[in-house]
C-alpha atoms as one frame of an Amber mdcrd trajectory, in Angstrom:
protein
 235.368 -55.648 181.213 235.046 -59.463 180.297 231.721 -60.879 181.760 229.926
 -56.945 180.564 230.837 -58.554 176.658 230.232 -62.166 177.616 226.937 -60.456
 178.064 226.433 -58.906 174.732 224.211 -60.835 172.414 226.973 -62.098 170.133
 224.498 -62.074 167.241 224.073 -58.092 167.350 227.456 -58.499 165.635 228.170
 -60.602 164.024 227.500 -58.507 160.696 230.648 -56.577 159.774 229.034 -52.890
 159.856 227.173 -51.726 162.725 224.984 -49.214 162.994 226.232 -46.187 165.520
 223.125 -47.893 168.394 224.545 -50.476 167.723 228.442 -49.620 167.802 228.166
 -47.495 171.219 227.083 -50.713 172.695 230.278 -51.904 171.278 232.811 -49.195
 173.000 230.280 -48.557 176.093 229.748 -44.738 175.047 226.502 -42.765 174.492
 225.523 -42.806 171.054 225.491 -39.028 170.817 229.493 -39.756 171.784 230.046
 -41.467 168.845 228.072 -38.838 166.913 230.230 -35.865 168.377 233.499 -37.445
 167.442 232.510 -38.336 163.985 230.982 -34.340 163.540 235.192 -33.050 165.400
 236.455 -36.102 163.082 238.089 -37.561 166.897 236.100 -41.323 166.524 236.925
 -44.610 164.413 236.849 -44.383 161.129 233.648 -45.245 159.549 231.938 -45.501
 156.477 229.163 -43.861 154.680 226.713 -44.497 152.629 224.047 -41.899 151.363
 223.070 -41.231 154.474 223.571 -44.067 156.309 226.298 -44.124 158.552 228.023
 -47.924 159.497 231.228 -49.055 162.007 233.665 -51.510 160.943 234.342 -54.246
 163.452 238.036 -53.889 162.451 237.972 -49.831 162.725 236.608 -50.080 166.122
 238.960 -52.700 167.677 241.604 -51.192 165.764 240.436 -47.552 167.925 240.291
 -49.293 170.944 243.607 -50.859 170.151 245.372 -47.256 169.163 244.457 -46.187
 173.033 246.158 -49.459 174.537 248.928 -47.532 176.623 251.206 -48.695 179.265
 251.445 -45.330 181.752 249.191 -42.060 182.399 252.728 -40.441 180.919 252.245
 -42.758 177.838 248.310 -41.157 177.348 249.328 -37.558 177.549 251.321 -37.836
 175.089 250.473 -39.370 172.912 247.023 -37.206 173.416 249.769 -34.320 172.001
 250.484 -35.581 169.207 248.515 -34.873 165.481 245.272 -36.308 165.470 246.082
 -38.837 162.090 244.676 -38.231 158.408
């Protein structure tokens, strides 16, 4: 994964506020996945200004960090916990 990330244009992510397509590339997900997560309240935190959606890099990194596990058992237990507000 490090090799993939090193190939990403660093200027694209130089802004702290990423668009949905940029955030999707940063997380290596489809844009539609982020859109569904926003609708369901399951994805990373986002900023909504008017009709524009932006993702802060710090929120994307926190979203990833919250999903770091030592075992599949730990990951399964985390799924059963209530969704954060």
